[in-house]
C-alpha positions in Angstrom: -106.1 -158.0 -37.5 -104.8 -161.2 -38.9 -102.2 -162.8 -37.1 -100.9 -165.8 -37.5 -99.7 -168.4 -35.7 -96.1 -168.9 -33.1 -93.8 -171.1 -34.2 -94.8 -173.4 -31.1 -98.1 -172.4 -31.5 -97.8 -174.2 -35.6 -95.2 -177.2 -34.4 -98.9 -177.8 -32.4 -101.4 -177.1 -34.9 -99.7 -179.2 -37.5 -97.9 -181.9 -35.5 -95.2 -183.5 -35.6 -93.8 -184.8 -38.9 -95.4 -181.7 -40.7 -93.5 -179.0 -38.2 -90.2 -181.7 -38.7 -90.4 -180.8 -42.7 -90.8 -177.3 -42.4 -87.2 -178.2 -40.4 -85.8 -179.4 -42.9 -86.7 -177.0 -45.1 -85.5 -173.7 -42.9 -81.8 -176.5 -42.6 -82.1 -176.1 -46.5 -82.5 -172.2 -47.0 -80.3 -171.3 -44.7 -77.5 -173.4 -46.3 -78.3 -171.7 -50.1 -75.5 -171.6 -52.7 -77.1 -168.2 -52.7 -79.5 -165.8 -50.6 -82.5 -167.6 -51.1 -84.2 -165.1 -48.4 -84.2 -161.5 -46.8 -83.5 -162.9 -43.1 -80.7 -164.3 -41.8 -82.3 -165.8 -38.6 -84.1 -168.9 -38.1 -86.4 -167.0 -36.8 -87.3 -164.9 -39.4 -87.0 -167.0 -42.1 -89.4 -169.5 -40.0 -91.7 -166.5 -39.9 -91.6 -164.7 -42.0 -91.2 -167.2 -44.9 -92.2 -170.5 -43.8 -95.3 -169.7 -41.7 -96.2 -167.1 -43.5 -96.6 -168.9 -46.8 -98.7 -171.2 -44.7 -101.3 -168.9 -44.1 -103.9 -170.2 -46.2 -103.5 -173.5 -44.0 -103.8 -171.2 -41.2 -106.8 -169.0 -42.1 -108.6 -172.6 -42.4 -108.8 -172.0 -46.3 -107.1 -174.5 -47.3 -107.8 -178.2 -45.2 -104.7 -180.3 -44.4 -106.3 -183.6 -46.4 -107.6 -181.7 -49.6 -106.2 -182.6 -52.1 -105.2 -179.3 -54.3 -103.0 -178.6 -57.6 -101.5 -175.7 -57.5 -99.1 -173.6 -59.7 -96.9 -171.2 -58.3 -95.7 -168.5 -60.4 -92.3 -166.8 -60.7 -91.5 -169.5 -57.8 -87.6 -168.8 -57.4 -86.3 -171.3 -54.9 -90.1 -172.9 -54.2 -91.6 -170.3 -51.4 -94.8 -170.8 -51.1 -94.5 -174.4 -52.9 -92.4 -176.3 -50.5 -93.4 -175.3 -47.7 -97.4 -175.7 -48.5 -95.5 -179.6 -50.1 -94.3 -180.2 -46.7 -98.1 -179.7 -45.0 -100.6 -180.5 -47.7 -99.2 -184.1 -48.6 -101.7 -184.9 -50.6 -101.4 -182.0 -53.0 -99.4 -181.3 -55.9 -97.4 -178.1 -56.7 -95.7 -177.0 -59.5 -92.8 -174.1 -59.1 -92.3 -172.0 -62.1 -89.7 -169.8 -62.9 -87.0 -169.0 -65.2 -83.9 -169.4 -63.4 -82.0 -172.7 -63.4 -80.3 -172.3 -60.5 -83.2 -171.4 -58.1 -85.2 -174.3 -59.8 -82.3 -176.3 -59.3 -82.0 -175.9 -55.8 -85.6 -176.1 -55.2 -86.2 -179.8 -57.1 -82.8 -180.3 -54.6 -84.4 -179.3 -51.6 -88.0 -181.3 -51.9 -85.5 -184.5 -53.3 -83.6 -184.0 -49.4 -86.6 -183.6 -47.5 -88.6 -186.2 -50.1 -92.1 -183.8 -50.9 -92.6 -185.5 -53.5 -95.8 -183.3 -53.8 -93.6 -180.9 -55.4 -92.3 -180.4 -58.3 -90.4 -177.7 -60.1 -90.5 -176.4 -64.4 -87.8 -174.1 -65.8 -90.3 -172.1 -68.0 -90.6 -168.4 -68.8 -94.5 -167.5 -69.0 -95.2 -164.6 -71.4 -98.8 -163.3 -70.0 -100.0 -162.1 -73.0 -98.7 -165.4 -74.9 -101.0 -167.3 -71.6 -104.0 -165.0 -72.7 -103.4 -165.5 -76.5 -103.3 -169.5 -76.1 -106.1 -169.9 -73.8 -108.0 -173.2 -73.6 -104.9 -174.8 -75.9 -102.4 -173.8 -72.3 -101.2 -177.2 -71.7 -103.0 -179.1 -69.2 -100.4 -178.8 -66.2 -101.2 -174.8 -66.3 -104.3 -175.0 -67.4 -106.1 -177.8 -64.8 -105.2 -176.1 -61.5 -106.9 -175.6 -58.8 -105.0 -172.9 -57.5 -102.4 -170.3 -58.9 -100.3 -169.1 -56.2 -97.4 -165.9 -56.9 -95.4 -164.8 -53.4 -92.7 -162.5 -55.0 -93.4 -162.0 -59.5 
């Protein structure tokens, strides 16, 4: 079984600046005007939502200094986009969701924390439509290095 680091270990691994951004993200999630995530306790939000989103980093599948272009489908307000953008500062992530208030909240959080690598796109993507379009897909969708979905 693979075990992710504890918050204390993660803070050491990620460094003080990245950890500060993750703590700001935790504060923002807690202050959401809607129930943003299932857990309500800070330690559970940090463990089960934020640090879990960083599993590819902790497992060595994504290097901290790598430049990655990722798209997060069904992103809601931006999990895992926001944690990844907080840690992988040179990378760019696009969070795509059809829910207006969640996308707006994600944009607000990214702006508040200063996550320039996270952008939010309100759009409904139909998989049949995507498959039919093939090479005629927009470049932002076609040219990503990584495709993510946490809760779709």
